[in-house]
Structures are given as structure tokens and as C-alpha cells.
N, C-alpha and C positions, 0 to 999 in steps of 0.2 A: 509280452512286453514290449513298449515302443523308446525305441533307442539312441540315439544321435550319434553318428560317425565320432565328432571330435567327442562330444562326453567317453564314451567307449574308449578311445586312445587316452583321454586322462586316468581313467581305472587303471590301464595297459601299465602305461609310465609308471604310475604308483607303484604298483605291484612288484616293476622288474626294480623300482628303487628302492623300497624299504626291503629287500631278501639280505638275510636268509625269513625275516619275518614275515609274518601276516598283516597286508595293509588293511584298513580298513578307510569305509565313510557311509554317505547315505544318499538315498536316493530323491530327489525332490522334484516333485511332479504333479500329475492330476489322475485321478481315476476315472477311465472311462466309461462306462456299461453300456453295453448294447441291449438292441432290442428281445434278446433274450434274456436277460440279465447276465452278462460274460461278461465279467471283467477285464480291462488292460489298464494296466500301468503303463502313462507314458511319461519318460524321464525327460526335463528339460535341463535337470540340473545338477552334477554332483558337486558332494560335498568332500571334500578328503578330509578324515579327520589321524587323532594322532591313538596309533594303538596305548591304549593307557594300561595295559594287561603287567602284572608287578613282575611276574613271570611265566613263563611257556610261550613267550611272543611267537614261535617257531610255530603253534598248535593251535593256537587260538586268538582272539582280540576282547576288543572291551572299548567302547566307547564311553568317554566321561560324560553324565548325567547334563554336566553345564555345557559342553559342546551340544550335545544332544538340544537343549532348550537353545541355546545361540541361535540352529542352525533352524529350530522350529519357528522362532520368532521372526529370523529374516524371511523364511519361504512364506509363511503368513502375510507379511511387509506389500509382497507381490504375487498376492492372490496362489500359491501353490501351497502344498503340504509336502512333510517326510512321506513318502508309500513304502520306502525300502530304505533295504542297505548292501553295498556291497562288501567284501573282503575278497582274501585268496585265500587258496591251500598249498602246502607248499608239500610237496613231495609223496600226496591223495589226493582220491576225484575230487571233482565236483559236486559235493553231494553232501547237503546239510549234515553237521557231524553232529552230537549231543547237547555240545555248546552251540552251537544255531539253534538248534531247537527251543533249549531256553531263552536265547534271546529273541527269538522272533512274536508278534505278539498276531491275532487274528488278522488277516488282509495285509500283513506286511511282506516285502517280497524279498528275497535274499538273493542275490544275484553272486554267483562263486565263480574265478578264474582260476584253475589248477595248474601250476606251475610244477613241471616236473623236470629235476638239473638243472635249473634255471631256466628250461624252454617251455612256453606256455602249451597247455594240452587239450583243454575245453575250459569251453565259459556258460555255466547255466543258470537257469534263475527257478525258482521255487515258488510258488506264493502259499502261504498260511493260511490253511481256511479255519473259519469259525467254529469248525468242530474238532479243530484238531490235524496234525499230521499238514504235512505239504504236497501240492500239487505243482509238477513243474508245467512252466510257463517257455511258451514260444519268445526268444527273442526274436525281433527283428530290429537290425543297425537298419537306420536311415541317414538320407544326408539332410 
């Protein structure tokens, strides 16, 4: 995954601002496929979303269907698409939870930022395979 530095900073800022709850948002960009068929997601925009989960925002997130459709429509207008989502994990590792597995569809990338005791611990990205399960993606933060 290629992520521009300012977009990465926006995600970090939102994660701190929404403590003690998980933050969430959508990744907007394009999928690039190399000559070997390897996919690299290029994130051009991030769309911070409201965590609309009614209970348990400390350990889960939910993006409303309406908000998802609004972002999808706007992305399409500028020739981009939703390529994934991001969210924070509070006092837990940056690996997909069972809830995350249910949320992600095939080809969807999850970017997870882990905050331990209100401090950043790690950031990971996971691509949902067509066959199920996840493959960890390298994150390249660029200028």
C-alpha cells in the first residue's frame, strides 16, 4: 500500500482525537496491478467517518451504510474508488479482529493503527483475499 504522508497524519490525528473509542474511515484511491498480477493499493484520499456503533466503541467500529455510499459516490466523481478502510485498536495489537474479518470484503484493505496506553504502537495493513483470510501488506508512506 502506498499512502501519502499527510493522509497518514490525518488518520493518526483522528485516532488520538477519538480516544478512548476506535476511530474509523475509508481509504480512497486506485488499485495498481503489476506485470505479475500483484496488487498495490494507492491511497489518494482518506475519508474520516463517524463510528456509529451503538455499544462497544472501545473495541469495535461501524461505518453507516449512508456514509459509505456518500464517500463511494464522491470517489467515483473524481475517478477513484473505495479501496479499503482504516480504524484504530485501543490497547490491542494491530491485527484483524473477528469484527474486522466480518467487515472486509474481498480485495478490501484494512489499515489498523494500534494505540497502547494512548501511545502509538504499530500500524499494519491487511488485504482481504478473494479466497478468504488476510495477507499483510507493506505500507509505504511517501511525500
